[in-house]
N, C-alpha and C positions, 0 to 999 in steps of 0.2 A: 551261357549268356553272361556277360560281364555287367555289373551294375555299379556305377560310380556316381557319387555326389560331387557336382561341381563346387558346391558350398555345403557345409554341414547343415543339418536340418534344424539345429537349435543351438543355443548357447547355454550349456549346463552350468549351474551356479555352485552346486555342491552335491555330495552324496548324503542323502536323507537317512536311509535305513536299508537293512538287509532282512530278508525273510528267509527262514530255514524250516525245512520239514523234517520231523523226527518221528520214529514210531511211538514214543511215549512222551508227550509234551510236557506233562505235569512235573516230573522230577527234573527235567531240563530247565523249565521255568524256575523252579525252587532254587536250583544252583545259581542261575543268573541273578536272582532276586536276593537270596540270603547270603551268598558267598561272593559272587563276582561284583556286586555293588549297584545293579540296576534296580528300578522300582516298577512294579506292574501298574500301568496306567489304565488298562482296560483288559477285560477277559471275557471270552464267549465259548463255553464248553471246552473244546480242546485247542482253542486259539488264545494266544497271550500277546499283548503289546507292551513292551518294556522300554523305559526311557533312561537317559542319563541326566546330567546336570545342565546340558545345553538347551537350546531353544526348540529343538525338534520335538514334536508330539510323542514320537517314539523313535528308537534307533534299532530296535530288534523286535521282529514278529516271529513267534513260534507257532507252528501248527502241526497237527497230526498227519503223518504221511506213512506210506508203506515201508520206506527206508529213508535214510539220511539223503537229503537233496536240497538244492537251492530253490527256494520258493520264488525269489526275484530280488532285484535291486531297484531302489527308488532314487531318482535324481530330481533336484529342484530346478525349475526354470522360473523366469521372473513373473510371467502373467499367463491367464488363460488364452490370451491371443497368441502367445508363443506356442502353447500346446496345439492350437488349431492350425498354425502355420507348419509346425512339425508334422502333424498328421497328413496334410496335403502333400508335403515333400516326400514323406515315407511311402505314401500310396503311389506317387508318381515314380518312385524308384523301384516299386514292386516288393517292398519289404512288408511282411504281414503284420497287421495290427491284431493283437488278441483282444483289446478293448478299444472301441472308438472313443474319440474325445467326449468328455462329459463329466458330470458329478461322479466322484468316486465313492464307492460304498464301504470303503475301509474305515477303520476307527478314526483315522486322522482326517477324514473328509477331503475337501479340496476338489480341484478340477484337474483332470489329467487324462492320459492315454497310457496303454500298455502295448509294447511291441515285442516281437520275438526275434532275438538275434540269431545269426547263422548256426549256432550250436544249440538252439532251443531254450536259451535263458530268457526269462521274462524281465523286461526292463520298463520301469514306469517312469514317466516324466510328469511332474505334478507342480501345481501353483495353488495358492490360496488355501493351504491346509490350515487345520485348527491351530490357532496361536496358543502357545504356553508360555508361562513365566519362566525364564531361566532361573535355575537354582545355583548359578555360579556366583561367587566362588564356593567351593565345597568345604572350605575350612581345611582341617587336617584329615578329613575323611577321605578314604581311597575309593572314590566313585568315578567311573568313566564319564567323560564329557559327551562323547559322540563316537560314531563309527569313524575310525581313522582310515581304514581301507579294507578292501576284501581281495583276496588272492584266488583266482579261478584257474583250475587246470583246463587246458585246451588241447585238442588234437592238432590244431593248426594255428600256431602263434602268429604267422603272418596275416592270415585271414582275420583273426580276432582283432589284432591291433589295427589293421586297415579298416574294419567296420567301425570301431569305436572312435577312430580319428576322423576318417573320411565322412562318416555319416553323422556321428554324434558329437564331432568337433573337439574331442580330447586331444591332448598333446603328449607325445612320448618324452618323458623326462630322461630316462636312462634305460639301457639294456644291461642284463647280466648275461654276457656272451649271447647266444642265441637260445638261451634257456628261459629267461624271464624278460618281460617288458613292463616298465612302470609308467603308468599313464595318470595325467592330472587333468582336472577341469577348472582349477582355480590356482592360487599361489602354492598350495601344498604339493609337495614333490610327487605324491601319488595317492589316488583314492581307489584305484583299481590296478592290480598287477595280473598279468597272464603268465602261466607257467606251462611250458611245453610238457605233455604228458601222454600216456597211452589212451586215456579216456577223459571225457568232459566230467568234471565234478567240482565240489568246493574244496579248496585247499585249506584256507583258514580265514577268519574274520579278526580284525585288530580293532581294539578299542583304545581311544586316546585318553591318557590321564592328564590332569591339569599341569603337572610339573614332573620333573624326575624324582622329586620327594614323594609325590603321590604315587608314582609308578612303583618305587621301592616299598611303599607302605602297602600297596596292593599285593605285591608278591608276599610280604610278611603276613598279611591277613590270610591269604590262601594257605600258607604254611601252618598257621594256627588251626586251620581246618584239615591239617594232615595231607595237604595237596602240594606236592613239590613241582617246580618248573620241570618240563620235559626238554627244554632248551632255553638257556638263558640264566640270569640276565646278561645282556650284552648290547652292543651298539652296531647296527648294520652299516655296511658301506653305502650302497644305494639308498638314498633317502636320509642317511645319517641319524636315523631314528633309534631309540632304545628298543629292546624287545625282550619278551619273556613269554614262552608258549606253554600252554596247558591243554588238556582235553576235558570237555564237559561230559555229563553222564551219558549223552547219546554217542560219544566217541568223536565229535567234531572238535577241531582245533580252534582255540580262542587265544588271543594274544593281548597282553598289555603293551602299550607303547607310549612314547612321548617324544617331544622335541624333533618332529619330522622337519626336514629341510624346507625353507620357504623359497620359492622360485621367483627371481626377477626376470620377467619375460624378455626385457631388453638385453640382458647380458647372459642368460643361461645357455650353456652348451651341452647338448646331449652327449653322453659318453657311453662307451661299452666297458663294463667292469669285468675283470677276470673273476672266475669263480674259485677263489682261494680261501682258506680259513681266515687269513689275515684281513681280507675285505669282507668276509661274511660277518665277522665280529672284530671291529676295530679295537675293542678293549682287550681281546685275547683271553678272556676269562670263561666264556660260556661253554667251551668244548663243543663237541659235535652234538647234533640233535639225537635223541634216543631212537632206537629202532621203532619203538611203539608210536612215537609221534610222526615219524616218517611215513609209517603205514597209515596213520590217520590222515595225514596231509594228502595221500594219494586218493582218499575218498572212495565212494562207491559209484560206478558208472551211472551217469544221470543224463538222459536224453531230453529231460525238461518238457517243454511244450511244443517242441518242433513238429511231432507227428500229428498233433491236433490241428495244425494250421497249414502245413504244406507236406502232406503225406507223400512219400515216394520221391521227394525232390531233394537233391544234394547241392544245387547250383544257383540258388537265388541270390547269393552274393559271392562272387569269386573275384580274385584280384590276381594280377601278375605277382610273382614272388619278387620282392625288392632285393636289390643287390646289397652286399655288405656295406658299401659306401653310402647307400641311401639310408640303411638303418642307422649308421653312426650319425649321420647328419640330420636325422628326423626331427 
C-alpha cells in the first residue's frame, strides 16, 4: 500500500534537539559538558539534558541504552494547534504515533506528539516548551549555539527523503550524487541529511559555533585536551559549512561547524554534487577522514521504535523511486 500526503502534515520551524542513547551516559555527559562546551541544564539518574548558548532549553539529551542509538529528534512547530492538526493528518495517513498529542513529560516540557518514521526513528513535534534566556553572544568562549544538523544513515534514501518532504514538509537543498540528501526546514541549507548505508544508524551530530573564529577556538580547546580532529578542519561543498569531526567517549561522531549556507527560497536551485575530494573539502587542507571516524560514522544497526509500533510490517510508507531528473529538480 502507498501512503502519500497531498500536503505536509505540519510546518517545521527548526530542529530543537537530538537524543542519543549510550551504554554509559555519565562519561559521555562529562565530555560534552567539560570539553565540548555544553552545560547540563537538568539530570535524572542516567539521563542528562545539555544546552548551548541559544534559546532552546536543551540541544542534546543523553540517556542510558544497551548500545549506541538514536533516541530521537525534536522539531519545533508554532502552536499546540499545529501539533493537533499534524496528529489528525498522520493518523489519516496511517503513520504510527508513539505518543498522542498532549503535555510532554520531558525536561523541556511543552505540548507535542511523537511519531515513528519508516525506519523506526522517533520524531517529536513540539510547541510551547520551557523558555530559557539566550546566552549569546558567548564572547570569545568556544561554546556551541545549537544543533546545526544530524546525519542519519538509511537503507533507502529515496523513501527517507520522500517521507521527510511529503509528510513533514522539508525541502531537499542538494544531493551528493545518490549517496546523500540534504534537507532543510527553514533558511539553513540542511538540518537533516540522509546517507545511503547498509543499515539504519546515527552517522553524526553537528553543533553550530557562533563564527569561524569560535569554530577554530573549539578545535584548539579539544587539542588542549589531547583530542585531535579525525577529519578537518575544512569546508564542505554542499552547505558551504566548515567542519571538524571528533568522536565522543561512546564512539559517536560529533562535529563543530559554522557558516552554513542560507537559502533564498525564491532563487535556490537544488543541485547534485559530485563526490570528489575537492568538493568534499573546498579548502583542500582536511585530507581524507580517518578509518576510525569512518567506522564510527557507520554506527551500530538501530531498528529504533519500529517493532514496538508496527511489528512485522515493512510497507506503511512506500513511494515510487524518483527518476534522476526528479531528484535534481527536487
